[in-house]
N, C-alpha and C positions, 0 to 999 in steps of 0.2 A: 566425758566419761566413757561413752560407748566407743568413741574414736580411739582412745588410749587402749581400752580393753581389746578392741579389734586388732590393733597393731601388735599387741603382745601375743594374742592368739595366733596371728599370722606368723610371727617370729617363731613361736613354739612349734607349729606344724611344719614350718620350713626347715627346721632342724630336729625332726622327730627322733631320729636315731641318736643324735647327740644328747637330746634331753632325756631319752630313755636310759642311756648309759649313765648319765649323772644321777638319775633317780635310783637306779639299781645300786650304784656304788655308794650313795648316801644311805640307803636302807641297810646295806651290809655294814657300813660304818657305824650306824646307830647300834646295831646288835653287838659289834665288837666293843664299842664304847661302854655299853652297859655291862658286858661280861667282865671287862677289866676293872671297872669301878666296883662291882660286886666282890671281886677277888681281893681287893685291897682295902675296901671300906669296912668299918666296924660300926655302922650306924645302928639305930634301933631296928628291931625286928619288923615293925610295920613298914618302915621306910624301905628296908631291903626287899620285903615282899612286893611292895608297890613297884619298885625298880625292876625286880625279876619279872613281874607280870608284864610290864611295858616291854621288856626285852623279848619275851615270848611272843607278844603281839607283833613287834617289829620283825622278828624272825619269820612269823607266819606270812606277814605282808610281803616281805622280800622274797619268800619262796613262791608265793602265788604269782607275784609280778614277774619273776624270772621264768616261771613256767609259761605264762601267757605271752610274754614278749620274745621268748627264745626263737620261735620260728622266723621272725623277721629282723631281730636285732643282730647287727653286724659289729662285732667288737674287733675293730682293726683301725690302725691309724689314729685319726682324731677322736673317734668314738672310744677307743681304748684309753686314750688320755683323759677323756671325759669321765670314764668309769673311775679311773684313779683319782681324778679331781674330786668327784663326789665322795669317794671313800675318805680322802684326806680331810675334806671339810668337816665331815662328821666324826672321824676317829683320830684325826691328826693330833689334837691337843693331848688326848689321853695317851697316845703312843709316845709322844715326846716326853710326857711326864713319867711314863713307865721306864723309859730309857735312862732317865736321871734319878730313878727311884724316888720320885716325889709322890706324896700321898694324893690319892685321887678320890675325894669324897663324892658320894652320890648327889649331895645337894638337897636343898629343901624344896618348898612348894614352888618357888619361882623357877628353879632348875627343871623340875618335873613338868611345869607348864610349858616351858620353852621346848622341851623334847616332844611334848604332845603336839604343840603347834607345828613343829618341824615335820612330824609324822603326817599330820593332816595335809600340809602343803604338798609333801611328797606323794601322798595318795592321790590328791587332786590332779597334780601334773601327770602322774602315771596313768590315771584313767583317761586323761585328755590324749595322751600318746596312743593309748589302745583303741580309742574310738575310731580312728581312721584305718586301723589294721584290717587287711582284707580288701582294701580299695586301692585303685590306682589314681594318681592325680591327673585330672583332666585339664591340662594347661597348655600343652604344646604338642605338635605332631611328633609321635614317636612310636616305634613298633612295640607291641605288647604280646604278640603271639605269631608264630609261624604255622601255617596250615600246609602240610606236605601231602599232596595227592600222589601216591607212589605209582599209580598205574596198575598195581596188582589187583586182580579180581578174584572173586570166589562165588559161591552159590549158597543160598540159605533158603530153606523151606519156611515160608511165613504164612501164618494164619491171621486173617483180619476180616472185618466187616465194614464196607464203605457206608457212609451215611445214607440211610433209606435204601440200602442195598442188601444183597444176600451174602452170607459168609463165603469167603474166598480162601483158597489154598493154592499157593504158587511158589515156584522156585525163583527167587529174585537174585539178580546179579549184585554182589556187594563189592565195594571199593575200599581198599586199605588206605586209611587216612591217619597221619601222624600229627600231633599237636605238640609244638616245642615252644619253650619260653625264649625270650630275647637272647639268652646266653647259649641257646642251642640244646638245652637239656630236654629230654622227652618227658612230658607231663601227662599225656593221655594218648591213646590210640584206639581206633575202632574200625570195624568193617561196616560201612554204611551203604545201604541201598538207596537208590534215588538218582536224580540227574544232577544234583548240586548240593552243596553244604554251606551252612552259614553259622555265625556265632551270635548268641544273644547275651545281652548284659543289662546292667541297671546303673543309672546315673543318679547321684544325689546332687542336686543343684542347690547351692547355698545362696543365702540372701546377698544383695548388693553390698551390705555392710561388711560381711565376711569376705566377699570377693575383693573389696577395696583394701582390706587388710593384707591381701596377698594370699589368702586361704583359697585354694582352687576347688572347683567342683570335683566330686569323687566318682570313680567308676569301678565296677567289679564285673568280671566275666562270670557268667552263670552256666551256660551249656551250649553245645553245638547241636545242630539239628539238620536233617536232610530237607530237600525240597524237590519239586517237580516242575518242569519247564512250561507246562500248559495247565489251564484250569481243569481240563478233563482229567489229566493224569493226577493233578493235585487232589481232586475230589474222589478219585477211585483208589489210588495206591496208598499204602500205609506210611506213617511217619515215625521217626525214631529220634531220640535225643541222647546226647552223650554228655554226662556231667563233667565239667572241667574243674580241677582242683584249684584252690587259690594259689596264684602264681607269684613267684618272686619274693623279695624281701618284705613285702607288705602283707604277706599271708597272716592269718590269725589262727590261734590255737582253738581247737574245737570246743574246749570248755568255756572260752570267752564268747564264742559266736552267739549263743542265745541272749546273753546279757547285752551284747553290743546291738543286736537287732532291736531289743526292747527299748534301749536308750534312744536309738535313732528314730524309732517309730514314735516314741513319746515326744521327742523334740519336734518331729514333723507335725504331730497333732497340735501341740501347744503353740507352735509358731505360725499357725495359719493366719496369714495377713499381717504378721508382725515383721519387724526389721531383722529378726534373727531366724526367719522361717527357713525350713529345709523342705525341698520338694523332690520326690523321687519319680523317675520315669524309666520305663523299660524300652531299650532300643536294640537294634540288631544290625549286624554288618551286611554288606552286599553279599550275594551268593557267589560261591566259588564253584565253577563247573567241575563235575566229575567225569563227564563225557563230552566229546566234541559234537558239532551239529550232525555228524553222521552216526553218532551213537558209539563211537570208539572210546575206550578209556583214556583219560587225560593223565599225563605225568607232569606235574608242575608244583612249585613251592610258592605259596601265596603269603604275603606279609600283611598281617592285620595291623593297621595303624590307628592309634587313638588320637583324635583331634578334638578341639573345643566344640565341634559340632556333632561329634559322635564317633562312629567307626567307619573306616573305609579300608580299601585294600590296594596293594601295589605289587 
């Protein structure tokens, strides 16, 4: 049972964009189906009210799902066909019947139950596709971020207090750093003081059962931060962090983020020691130099690579 479910889960996440397109198309199809049946059916008032209520619920679900999936859903090629497929499965029969002017009754209890079950299944699959939004798949070596140290410098007056030290005020040299996604689009930039810069992230390591199903571990970029080359400089000089937005087609809508975090945290707590356990870990990349050994600004583009072991650079 677990093996079959694991393989089905792996197949789902392996084609998340395709599955999301089918879900969205089917939800819209359910709404169209109910609307056309209400227009032509002359059933009893309670039955029509029940059908109308279902239509409103399906419309609300479709709207929320479209809002949450839109940042990463790519409707092109096969996914566009998947959207049409889902729509035709849900609304095809009523559209064909309307073309030939055939009556389209709302149906009785069994028809209503079938629609309800279909909506529940679509919601379950939709939630599954949203769970991994905001995370990158940790399966093979591939670039996930470019860190461009431009060589441009500036100056910034910084106030800080070292641990167990006295308050400091000093003009520190800042370095212009650009963060670009794999497609080359600028996602963040900052003027960073320090000797080097690194990127921190979080890994969700799934259980061996889920890994065997082909479901990879997940990784998200959190923020970049500066660094200092010696312990003395690290303990004396201030630190700064740069928040990185969720990058690429796996980004998540801000409204879904809190719910996603609660679900994953719940899964992690409940799965302690179990075959479906999820374990999170925070890791960071190697440091990228901002200055050379002589203290001169560096001009270089670093490629941040995601590997099964974590983050590295090239």
